[in-house]
All heavy atoms as a GROMACS GRO file, in nm:
protein
  513
    1MET      N    1   3.535  -6.444   5.318
    1MET     CA    2   3.587  -6.352   5.219
    1MET      C    3   3.569  -6.210   5.272
    1MET      O    4   3.462  -6.174   5.317
    1MET     CB    5   3.512  -6.370   5.087
    1MET     CG    6   3.557  -6.272   4.984
    1MET     SD    7   3.530  -6.321   4.816
    1MET     CE    8   3.362  -6.290   4.788
    2GLN      N    9   3.675  -6.131   5.266
    2GLN     CA   10   3.670  -5.995   5.317
    2GLN      C   11   3.645  -5.897   5.203
    2GLN      O   12   3.690  -5.919   5.090
    2GLN     CB   13   3.801  -5.958   5.384
    2GLN     CG   14   3.825  -6.032   5.513
    2GLN     CD   15   3.954  -5.986   5.579
    2GLN    OE1   16   4.034  -5.918   5.517
    2GLN    NE2   17   3.972  -6.023   5.704
    3ALA      N   18   3.574  -5.790   5.234
    3ALA     CA   19   3.549  -5.685   5.135
    3ALA      C   20   3.676  -5.603   5.116
    3ALA      O   21   3.759  -5.594   5.205
    3ALA     CB   22   3.435  -5.595   5.182
    4ALA      N   23   3.687  -5.545   4.998
    4ALA     CA   24   3.803  -5.460   4.970
    4ALA      C   25   3.798  -5.338   5.061
    4ALA      O   26   3.690  -5.288   5.094
    4ALA     CB   27   3.800  -5.416   4.824
    5PRO      N   28   3.913  -5.289   5.104
    5PRO     CA   29   3.913  -5.171   5.191
    5PRO      C   30   3.855  -5.049   5.119
    5PRO      O   31   3.874  -5.032   4.999
    5PRO     CB   32   4.061  -5.150   5.224
    5PRO     CG   33   4.137  -5.226   5.123
    5PRO     CD   34   4.047  -5.336   5.074
    6VAL      N   35   3.785  -4.968   5.193
    6VAL     CA   36   3.724  -4.848   5.138
    6VAL      C   37   3.821  -4.732   5.154
    6VAL      O   38   3.875  -4.712   5.263
    6VAL     CB   39   3.590  -4.817   5.208
    6VAL    CG1   40   3.531  -4.688   5.156
    6VAL    CG2   41   3.494  -4.933   5.191
    7ARG      N   42   3.842  -4.659   5.049
    7ARG     CA   43   3.930  -4.543   5.057
    7ARG      C   44   3.853  -4.423   5.108
    7ARG      O   45   3.740  -4.400   5.067
    7ARG     CB   46   3.987  -4.510   4.919
    7ARG     CG   47   4.075  -4.617   4.866
    7ARG     CD   48   4.128  -4.579   4.730
    7ARG     NE   49   4.198  -4.694   4.675
    7ARG     CZ   50   4.298  -4.685   4.590
    7ARG    NH1   51   4.338  -4.569   4.548
    7ARG    NH2   52   4.357  -4.792   4.545
    8ALA      N   53   3.917  -4.347   5.193
    8ALA     CA   54   3.852  -4.229   5.248
    8ALA      C   55   3.845  -4.117   5.145
    8ALA      O   56   3.755  -4.035   5.147
    8ALA     CB   57   3.927  -4.181   5.371
    9HIS      N   58   3.942  -4.115   5.052
    9HIS     CA   59   3.946  -4.010   4.951
    9HIS      C   60   3.949  -4.074   4.813
    9HIS      O   61   4.021  -4.172   4.790
    9HIS     CB   62   4.072  -3.923   4.967
    9HIS     CG   63   4.080  -3.857   5.101
    9HIS    ND1   64   4.001  -3.751   5.134
    9HIS    CD2   65   4.154  -3.883   5.210
    9HIS    CE1   66   4.028  -3.714   5.259
    9HIS    NE2   67   4.121  -3.793   5.307
   10ALA      N   68   3.873  -4.018   4.722
   10ALA     CA   69   3.874  -4.066   4.585
   10ALA      C   70   4.006  -4.027   4.520
   10ALA      O   71   4.069  -3.929   4.558
   10ALA     CB   72   3.757  -4.007   4.508
   11LEU      N   73   4.046  -4.105   4.423
   11LEU     CA   74   4.167  -4.070   4.348
   11LEU      C   75   4.142  -3.942   4.270
   11LEU      O   76   4.033  -3.921   4.216
   11LEU     CB   77   4.202  -4.183   4.251
   11LEU     CG   78   4.248  -4.314   4.315
   11LEU    CD1   79   4.265  -4.421   4.208
   11LEU    CD2   80   4.376  -4.295   4.391
   12PRO      N   81   4.242  -3.855   4.262
   12PRO     CA   82   4.222  -3.730   4.188
   12PRO      C   83   4.204  -3.758   4.039
   12PRO      O   84   4.260  -3.853   3.985
   12PRO     CB   85   4.350  -3.651   4.215
   12PRO     CG   86   4.450  -3.753   4.254
   12PRO     CD   87   4.375  -3.866   4.317
   13SER      N   88   4.125  -3.677   3.976
   13SER     CA   89   4.104  -3.694   3.833
   13SER      C   90   4.228  -3.645   3.757
   13SER      O   91   4.315  -3.577   3.813
   13SER     CB   92   3.982  -3.614   3.788
   13SER     OG   93   4.009  -3.475   3.799
   14VAL      N   94   4.234  -3.679   3.632
   14VAL     CA   95   4.345  -3.633   3.548
   14VAL      C   96   4.344  -3.481   3.542
   14VAL      O   97   4.449  -3.417   3.551
   14VAL     CB   98   4.333  -3.694   3.406
   14VAL    CG1   99   4.438  -3.636   3.312
   14VAL    CG2  100   4.348  -3.845   3.413
   15THR      N  101   4.226  -3.422   3.532
   15THR     CA  102   4.216  -3.276   3.527
   15THR      C  103   4.273  -3.213   3.653
   15THR      O  104   4.349  -3.116   3.647
   15THR     CB  105   4.069  -3.233   3.510
   15THR    OG1  106   4.018  -3.292   3.391
   15THR    CG2  107   4.056  -3.082   3.502
   16THR      N  108   4.239  -3.270   3.768
   16THR     CA  109   4.290  -3.218   3.895
   16THR      C  110   4.441  -3.229   3.900
   16THR      O  111   4.509  -3.134   3.942
   16THR     CB  112   4.226  -3.294   4.012
   16THR    OG1  113   4.084  -3.284   4.003
   16THR    CG2  114   4.272  -3.238   4.145
   17ALA      N  115   4.494  -3.342   3.855
   17ALA     CA  116   4.639  -3.361   3.856
   17ALA      C  117   4.707  -3.262   3.762
   17ALA      O  118   4.810  -3.203   3.797
   17ALA     CB  119   4.672  -3.504   3.815
   18LEU      N  120   4.650  -3.241   3.642
   18LEU     CA  121   4.710  -3.146   3.548
   18LEU      C  122   4.706  -3.004   3.602
   18LEU      O  123   4.802  -2.928   3.586
   18LEU     CB  124   4.638  -3.153   3.414
   18LEU     CG  125   4.665  -3.278   3.331
   18LEU    CD1  126   4.578  -3.279   3.207
   18LEU    CD2  127   4.811  -3.291   3.296
   19ARG      N  128   4.598  -2.968   3.668
   19ARG     CA  129   4.590  -2.833   3.726
   19ARG      C  130   4.691  -2.815   3.838
   19ARG      O  131   4.748  -2.707   3.855
   19ARG     CB  132   4.449  -2.805   3.776
   19ARG     CG  133   4.356  -2.786   3.658
   19ARG     CD  134   4.227  -2.724   3.699
   19ARG     NE  135   4.143  -2.724   3.581
   19ARG     CZ  136   4.062  -2.628   3.548
   19ARG    NH1  137   4.052  -2.523   3.627
   19ARG    NH2  138   3.989  -2.634   3.441
   20ALA      N  139   4.717  -2.920   3.913
   20ALA     CA  140   4.818  -2.912   4.019
   20ALA      C  141   4.957  -2.890   3.960
   20ALA      O  142   5.033  -2.805   4.007
   20ALA     CB  143   4.815  -3.038   4.104
   21VAL      N  144   4.988  -2.964   3.855
   21VAL     CA  145   5.118  -2.946   3.787
   21VAL      C  146   5.125  -2.807   3.726
   21VAL      O  147   5.228  -2.738   3.737
   21VAL     CB  148   5.138  -3.054   3.679
   21VAL    CG1  149   5.259  -3.024   3.592
   21VAL    CG2  150   5.152  -3.191   3.744
   22GLU      N  151   5.016  -2.765   3.664
   22GLU     CA  152   5.011  -2.632   3.603
   22GLU      C  153   5.038  -2.524   3.708
   22GLU      O  154   5.113  -2.429   3.683
   22GLU     CB  155   4.873  -2.612   3.541
   22GLU     CG  156   4.849  -2.474   3.485
   22GLU     CD  157   4.705  -2.455   3.443
   22GLU    OE1  158   4.616  -2.465   3.530
   22GLU    OE2  159   4.682  -2.431   3.325
   23SER      N  160   4.980  -2.537   3.825
   23SER     CA  161   4.998  -2.434   3.928
   23SER      C  162   5.142  -2.428   3.976
   23SER      O  163   5.190  -2.322   4.016
   23SER     CB  164   4.904  -2.459   4.045
   23SER     OG  165   4.942  -2.574   4.115
   24LEU      N  166   5.213  -2.540   3.970
   24LEU     CA  167   5.353  -2.540   4.008
   24LEU      C  168   5.442  -2.476   3.901
   24LEU      O  169   5.543  -2.413   3.932
   24LEU     CB  170   5.401  -2.683   4.033
   24LEU     CG  171   5.342  -2.753   4.155
   24LEU    CD1  172   5.384  -2.899   4.157
   24LEU    CD2  173   5.384  -2.684   4.283
   25LEU      N  174   5.405  -2.496   3.774
   25LEU     CA  175   5.492  -2.453   3.664
   25LEU      C  176   5.464  -2.312   3.613
   25LEU      O  177   5.555  -2.245   3.563
   25LEU     CB  178   5.480  -2.551   3.547
   25LEU     CG  179   5.525  -2.695   3.576
   25LEU    CD1  180   5.499  -2.782   3.455
   25LEU    CD2  181   5.670  -2.700   3.617
   26LEU      N  182   5.342  -2.268   3.622
   26LEU     CA  183   5.304  -2.140   3.563
   26LEU      C  184   5.264  -2.039   3.670
   26LEU      O  185   5.206  -2.075   3.772
   26LEU     CB  186   5.187  -2.158   3.466
   26LEU     CG  187   5.209  -2.251   3.347
   26LEU    CD1  188   5.081  -2.266   3.269
   26LEU    CD2  189   5.320  -2.201   3.258
   27SER      N  190   5.292  -1.915   3.642
   27SER     CA  191   5.244  -1.810   3.733
   27SER      C  192   5.094  -1.792   3.713
   27SER      O  193   5.037  -1.840   3.616
   27SER     CB  194   5.318  -1.679   3.705
   27SER     OG  195   5.275  -1.626   3.581
   28SER      N  196   5.033  -1.722   3.803
   28SER     CA  197   4.888  -1.702   3.797
   28SER      C  198   4.845  -1.635   3.666
   28SER      O  199   4.747  -1.673   3.605
   28SER     CB  200   4.842  -1.618   3.916
   28SER     OG  201   4.705  -1.593   3.908
   29GLY      N  202   4.920  -1.534   3.623
   29GLY     CA  203   4.886  -1.464   3.499
   29GLY      C  204   4.895  -1.552   3.378
   29GLY      O  205   4.812  -1.545   3.287
   30GLN      N  206   4.995  -1.640   3.375
   30GLN     CA  207   5.009  -1.732   3.262
   30GLN      C  208   4.895  -1.833   3.260
   30GLN      O  209   4.844  -1.868   3.153
   30GLN     CB  210   5.143  -1.805   3.270
   30GLN     CG  211   5.262  -1.718   3.238
   30GLN     CD  212   5.392  -1.790   3.263
   30GLN    OE1  213   5.406  -1.864   3.360
   30GLN    NE2  214   5.488  -1.768   3.174
   31ARG      N  215   4.856  -1.881   3.377
   31ARG     CA  216   4.743  -1.976   3.383
   31ARG      C  217   4.617  -1.910   3.331
   31ARG      O  218   4.542  -1.969   3.254
   31ARG     CB  219   4.722  -2.023   3.527
   31ARG     CG  220   4.816  -2.130   3.571
   31ARG     CD  221   4.769  -2.200   3.698
   31ARG     NE  222   4.727  -2.110   3.804
   31ARG     CZ  223   4.807  -2.065   3.900
   31ARG    NH1  224   4.934  -2.096   3.900
   31ARG    NH2  225   4.761  -1.987   3.994
   32THR      N  226   4.593  -1.787   3.375
   32THR     CA  227   4.473  -1.715   3.331
   32THR      C  228   4.476  -1.695   3.180
   32THR      O  229   4.375  -1.716   3.112
   32THR     CB  230   4.462  -1.580   3.404
   32THR    OG1  231   4.456  -1.604   3.544
   32THR    CG2  232   4.340  -1.502   3.359
   33ALA      N  233   4.591  -1.655   3.128
   33ALA     CA  234   4.603  -1.633   2.983
   33ALA      C  235   4.578  -1.762   2.906
   33ALA      O  236   4.510  -1.764   2.804
   33ALA     CB  237   4.741  -1.577   2.950
   34ARG      N  238   4.632  -1.874   2.955
   34ARG     CA  239   4.614  -2.002   2.886
   34ARG      C  240   4.467  -2.044   2.888
   34ARG      O  241   4.412  -2.089   2.788
   34ARG     CB  242   4.700  -2.110   2.952
   34ARG     CG  243   4.705  -2.239   2.871
   34ARG     CD  244   4.775  -2.350   2.945
   34ARG     NE  245   4.710  -2.386   3.069
   34ARG     CZ  246   4.597  -2.460   3.076
   34ARG    NH1  247   4.539  -2.502   2.967
   34ARG    NH2  248   4.544  -2.489   3.193
   35ARG      N  249   4.404  -2.027   3.002
   35ARG     CA  250   4.262  -2.064   3.011
   35ARG      C  251   4.176  -1.972   2.923
   35ARG      O  252   4.081  -2.018   2.860
   35ARG     CB  253   4.216  -2.059   3.156
   35ARG     CG  254   4.271  -2.175   3.235
   35ARG     CD  255   4.216  -2.182   3.374
   35ARG     NE  256   4.283  -2.290   3.447
   35ARG     CZ  257   4.313  -2.284   3.574
   35ARG    NH1  258   4.280  -2.179   3.645
   35ARG    NH2  259   4.374  -2.385   3.633
   36ASN      N  260   4.209  -1.845   2.921
   36ASN     CA  261   4.135  -1.754   2.833
   36ASN      C  262   4.153  -1.792   2.687
   36ASN      O  263   4.059  -1.787   2.608
   36ASN     CB  264   4.180  -1.609   2.855
   36ASN     CG  265   4.132  -1.553   2.986
   36ASN    OD1  266   4.043  -1.608   3.050
   36ASN    ND2  267   4.192  -1.442   3.028
   37ALA      N  268   4.276  -1.829   2.650
   37ALA     CA  269   4.302  -1.871   2.513
   37ALA      C  270   4.222  -1.997   2.479
   37ALA      O  271   4.164  -2.007   2.371
   37ALA     CB  272   4.451  -1.895   2.492
   38TRP      N  273   4.219  -2.092   2.570
   38TRP     CA  274   4.143  -2.215   2.545
   38TRP      C  275   3.994  -2.186   2.534
   38TRP      O  276   3.925  -2.242   2.448
   38TRP     CB  277   4.170  -2.317   2.655
   38TRP     CG  278   4.100  -2.448   2.630
   38TRP    CD1  279   4.002  -2.503   2.705
   38TRP    CD2  280   4.121  -2.536   2.520
   38TRP    NE1  281   3.962  -2.622   2.649
   38TRP    CE2  282   4.033  -2.644   2.535
   38TRP    CE3  283   4.206  -2.533   2.409
   38TRP    CZ2  284   4.027  -2.750   2.444
   38TRP    CZ3  285   4.200  -2.639   2.320
   38TRP    CH2  286   4.112  -2.745   2.336
   39THR      N  287   3.943  -2.097   2.617
   39THR     CA  288   3.802  -2.057   2.608
   39THR      C  289   3.773  -1.995   2.472
   39THR      O  290   3.670  -2.023   2.410
   39THR     CB  291   3.767  -1.958   2.721
   39THR    OG1  292   3.790  -2.023   2.846
   39THR    CG2  293   3.622  -1.913   2.714
   40ALA      N  294   3.865  -1.914   2.422
   40ALA     CA  295   3.849  -1.852   2.290
   40ALA      C  296   3.849  -1.959   2.180
   40ALA      O  297   3.770  -1.950   2.085
   40ALA     CB  298   3.959  -1.750   2.264
   41VAL      N  299   3.934  -2.059   2.193
   41VAL     CA  300   3.938  -2.169   2.094
   41VAL      C  301   3.804  -2.242   2.092
   41VAL      O  302   3.748  -2.269   1.985
   41VAL     CB  303   4.053  -2.267   2.126
   41VAL    CG1  304   4.039  -2.397   2.047
   41VAL    CG2  305   4.188  -2.202   2.098
   42LEU      N  306   3.752  -2.274   2.209
   42LEU     CA  307   3.624  -2.344   2.216
   42LEU      C  308   3.511  -2.260   2.157
   42LEU      O  309   3.423  -2.312   2.086
   42LEU     CB  310   3.592  -2.381   2.361
   42LEU     CG  311   3.687  -2.483   2.425
   42LEU    CD1  312   3.648  -2.506   2.571
   42LEU    CD2  313   3.688  -2.614   2.348
   43GLU      N  314   3.514  -2.130   2.183
   43GLU     CA  315   3.411  -2.041   2.128
   43GLU      C  316   3.423  -2.032   1.975
   43GLU      O  317   3.322  -2.033   1.904
   43GLU     CB  318   3.422  -1.902   2.191
   43GLU     CG  319   3.314  -1.806   2.150
   43GLU     CD  320   3.174  -1.849   2.190
   43GLU    OE1  321   3.159  -1.931   2.282
   43GLU    OE2  322   3.078  -1.799   2.128
   44ASP      N  323   3.545  -2.026   1.924
   44ASP     CA  324   3.566  -2.025   1.779
   44ASP      C  325   3.512  -2.153   1.715
   44ASP      O  326   3.451  -2.150   1.608
   44ASP     CB  327   3.714  -2.009   1.744
   44ASP     CG  328   3.765  -1.869   1.769
   44ASP    OD1  329   3.682  -1.777   1.787
   44ASP    OD2  330   3.889  -1.852   1.771
   45ARG      N  331   3.536  -2.265   1.780
   45ARG     CA  332   3.485  -2.393   1.728
   45ARG      C  333   3.332  -2.394   1.726
   45ARG      O  334   3.271  -2.444   1.632
   45ARG     CB  335   3.536  -2.509   1.813
   45ARG     CG  336   3.682  -2.537   1.794
   45ARG     CD  337   3.728  -2.651   1.882
   45ARG     NE  338   3.870  -2.676   1.866
   45ARG     CZ  339   3.938  -2.764   1.936
   45ARG    NH1  340   3.879  -2.835   2.030
   45ARG    NH2  341   4.067  -2.779   1.915
   46ARG      N  342   3.272  -2.339   1.832
   46ARG     CA  343   3.125  -2.335   1.837
   46ARG      C  344   3.070  -2.248   1.725
   46ARG      O  345   2.974  -2.286   1.657
   46ARG     CB  346   3.078  -2.283   1.973
   46ARG     CG  347   2.926  -2.291   1.991
   46ARG     CD  348   2.877  -2.209   2.108
   46ARG     NE  349   2.906  -2.068   2.095
   46ARG     CZ  350   2.837  -1.984   2.015
   46ARG    NH1  351   2.738  -2.028   1.942
   46ARG    NH2  352   2.868  -1.857   2.010
   47ARG      N  353   3.133  -2.132   1.705
   47ARG     CA  354   3.088  -2.044   1.597
   47ARG      C  355   3.106  -2.108   1.459
   47ARG      O  356   3.021  -2.095   1.372
   47ARG     CB  357   3.161  -1.910   1.603
   47ARG     CG  358   3.108  -1.818   1.711
   47ARG     CD  359   3.158  -1.675   1.695
   47ARG     NE  360   3.302  -1.664   1.699
   47ARG     CZ  361   3.374  -1.639   1.808
   47ARG    NH1  362   3.312  -1.621   1.923
   47ARG    NH2  363   3.504  -1.631   1.803
   48ALA      N  364   3.216  -2.179   1.440
   48ALA     CA  365   3.240  -2.248   1.312
   48ALA      C  366   3.132  -2.354   1.289
   48ALA      O  367   3.080  -2.367   1.177
   48ALA     CB  368   3.378  -2.311   1.311
   49LYS      N  369   3.098  -2.428   1.392
   49LYS     CA  370   2.992  -2.528   1.381
   49LYS      C  371   2.859  -2.461   1.346
   49LYS      O  372   2.786  -2.509   1.260
   49LYS     CB  373   2.980  -2.606   1.512
   49LYS     CG  374   2.875  -2.712   1.510
   49LYS     CD  375   2.867  -2.782   1.646
   49LYS     CE  376   2.747  -2.873   1.649
   49LYS     NZ  377   2.710  -2.913   1.782
   50ASP      N  378   2.830  -2.349   1.411
   50ASP     CA  379   2.707  -2.276   1.382
   50ASP      C  380   2.704  -2.228   1.236
   50ASP      O  381   2.601  -2.233   1.171
   50ASP     CB  382   2.690  -2.156   1.476
   50ASP     CG  383   2.657  -2.197   1.618
   50ASP    OD1  384   2.623  -2.316   1.642
   50ASP    OD2  385   2.666  -2.110   1.708
   51ARG      N  386   2.821  -2.180   1.186
   51ARG     CA  387   2.827  -2.135   1.046
   51ARG      C  388   2.799  -2.250   0.950
   51ARG      O  389   2.725  -2.233   0.853
   51ARG     CB  390   2.965  -2.076   1.015
   51ARG     CG  391   2.984  -1.933   1.060
   51ARG     CD  392   3.108  -1.870   0.999
   51ARG     NE  393   3.230  -1.943   1.025
   51ARG     CZ  394   3.306  -1.928   1.133
   51ARG    NH1  395   3.271  -1.840   1.226
   51ARG    NH2  396   3.416  -2.000   1.149
   52VAL      N  397   2.856  -2.366   0.977
   52VAL     CA  398   2.835  -2.483   0.890
   52VAL      C  399   2.688  -2.522   0.891
   52VAL      O  400   2.628  -2.546   0.785
   52VAL     CB  401   2.925  -2.600   0.934
   52VAL    CG1  402   2.884  -2.729   0.865
   52VAL    CG2  403   3.071  -2.568   0.907
   53GLU      N  404   2.628  -2.528   1.010
   53GLU     CA  405   2.486  -2.564   1.020
   53GLU      C  406   2.398  -2.462   0.949
   53GLU      O  407   2.302  -2.500   0.880
   53GLU     CB  408   2.446  -2.578   1.166
   53GLU     CG  409   2.509  -2.698   1.234
   53GLU     CD  410   2.482  -2.704   1.383
   53GLU    OE1  411   2.422  -2.609   1.439
   53GLU    OE2  412   2.522  -2.804   1.445
   54THR      N  413   2.431  -2.335   0.961
   54THR     CA  414   2.353  -2.230   0.893
   54THR      C  415   2.367  -2.243   0.742
   54THR      O  416   2.268  -2.230   0.668
   54THR     CB  417   2.400  -2.091   0.940
   54THR    OG1  418   2.381  -2.082   1.080
   54THR    CG2  419   2.323  -1.981   0.871
   55GLN      N  420   2.489  -2.272   0.695
   55GLN     CA  421   2.510  -2.288   0.551
   55GLN      C  422   2.430  -2.406   0.497
   55GLN      O  423   2.370  -2.398   0.391
   55GLN     CB  424   2.658  -2.307   0.519
   55GLN     CG  425   2.688  -2.304   0.370
   55GLN     CD  426   2.650  -2.170   0.307
   55GLN    OE1  427   2.689  -2.065   0.356
   55GLN    NE2  428   2.574  -2.174   0.200
   56TYR      N  429   2.427  -2.518   0.572
   56TYR     CA  430   2.346  -2.633   0.530
   56TYR      C  431   2.198  -2.595   0.521
   56TYR      O  432   2.130  -2.631   0.425
   56TYR     CB  433   2.361  -2.749   0.628
   56TYR     CG  434   2.490  -2.825   0.617
   56TYR    CD1  435   2.548  -2.883   0.730
   56TYR    CD2  436   2.556  -2.842   0.496
   56TYR    CE1  437   2.667  -2.954   0.722
   56TYR    CE2  438   2.675  -2.912   0.486
   56TYR     CZ  439   2.730  -2.968   0.600
   56TYR     OH  440   2.848  -3.038   0.592
   57ALA      N  441   2.150  -2.520   0.618
   57ALA     CA  442   2.009  -2.479   0.617
   57ALA      C  443   1.980  -2.388   0.499
   57ALA      O  444   1.878  -2.404   0.431
   57ALA     CB  445   1.974  -2.409   0.748
   58LEU      N  446   2.069  -2.292   0.473
   58LEU     CA  447   2.049  -2.202   0.359
   58LEU      C  448   2.055  -2.278   0.227
   58LEU      O  449   1.976  -2.251   0.136
   58LEU     CB  450   2.155  -2.091   0.360
   58LEU     CG  451   2.143  -1.989   0.473
   58LEU    CD1  452   2.264  -1.896   0.473
   58LEU    CD2  453   2.014  -1.910   0.460
   59ASP      N  454   2.147  -2.372   0.215
   59ASP     CA  455   2.155  -2.455   0.093
   59ASP      C  456   2.027  -2.538   0.074
   59ASP      O  457   1.978  -2.552  -0.038
   59ASP     CB  458   2.278  -2.544   0.098
   59ASP     CG  459   2.408  -2.469   0.086
   59ASP    OD1  460   2.405  -2.351   0.044
   59ASP    OD2  461   2.514  -2.528   0.118
   60ALA      N  462   1.975  -2.592   0.184
   60ALA     CA  463   1.854  -2.672   0.175
   60ALA      C  464   1.736  -2.587   0.129
   60ALA      O  465   1.655  -2.630   0.045
   60ALA     CB  466   1.824  -2.736   0.310
   61VAL      N  467   1.726  -2.465   0.181
   61VAL     CA  468   1.617  -2.376   0.139
   61VAL      C  469   1.634  -2.338  -0.008
   61VAL      O  470   1.537  -2.338  -0.085
   61VAL     CB  471   1.614  -2.250   0.228
   61VAL    CG1  472   1.521  -2.144   0.171
   61VAL    CG2  473   1.572  -2.287   0.370
   62ALA      N  474   1.756  -2.309  -0.049
   62ALA     CA  475   1.782  -2.270  -0.189
   62ALA      C  476   1.750  -2.387  -0.281
   62ALA      O  477   1.691  -2.368  -0.390
   62ALA     CB  478   1.927  -2.227  -0.206
   63ASP      N  479   1.787  -2.510  -0.243
   63ASP     CA  480   1.756  -2.628  -0.326
   63ASP      C  481   1.606  -2.653  -0.333
   63ASP      O  482   1.554  -2.695  -0.436
   63ASP     CB  483   1.826  -2.752  -0.269
   63ASP     CG  484   1.977  -2.747  -0.288
   63ASP    OD1  485   2.025  -2.665  -0.370
   63ASP    OD2  486   2.047  -2.826  -0.221
   64HIS      N  487   1.538  -2.628  -0.224
   64HIS     CA  488   1.392  -2.650  -0.220
   64HIS      C  489   1.320  -2.551  -0.312
   64HIS      O  490   1.221  -2.587  -0.375
   64HIS     CB  491   1.342  -2.635  -0.077
   64HIS     CG  492   1.197  -2.660  -0.061
   64HIS    ND1  493   1.142  -2.786  -0.077
   64HIS    CD2  494   1.092  -2.579  -0.031
   64HIS    CE1  495   1.012  -2.779  -0.060
   64HIS    NE2  496   0.980  -2.652  -0.030
   65ARG      N  497   1.371  -2.428  -0.323
   65ARG     CA  498   1.307  -2.327  -0.407
   65ARG      C  499   1.336  -2.347  -0.554
   65ARG      O  500   1.265  -2.298  -0.639
   65ARG     CB  501   1.355  -2.187  -0.365
   65ARG     CG  502   1.297  -2.144  -0.233
   65ARG     CD  503   1.334  -2.002  -0.206
   65ARG     NE  504   1.269  -1.955  -0.084
   65ARG     CZ  505   1.274  -1.833  -0.041
   65ARG    NH1  506   1.344  -1.743  -0.106
   65ARG    NH2  507   1.212  -1.800   0.069
   66SER      N  508   1.445  -2.417  -0.585
   66SER     CA  509   1.483  -2.436  -0.725
   66SER      C  510   1.392  -2.528  -0.799
   66SER      O  511   1.332  -2.616  -0.758
   66SER     CB  512   1.625  -2.491  -0.734
   66SER     OG  513   1.716  -2.404  -0.671
   0.00000   0.00000   0.00000
């Protein structure tokens, strides 16, 4: 029984493939703007999560004092 052939290069990830397509379709400025926008979305989500967690903590303290 023979072993499967070993590939010299790993298959590209989906992210790598999408970035390659992106580089073909978008100019550098558009790519930067899209990535900046996505970074802003992620940061907004993090802040929203922090607000919810803070509100839960404040509600718990208020209920404990009542």
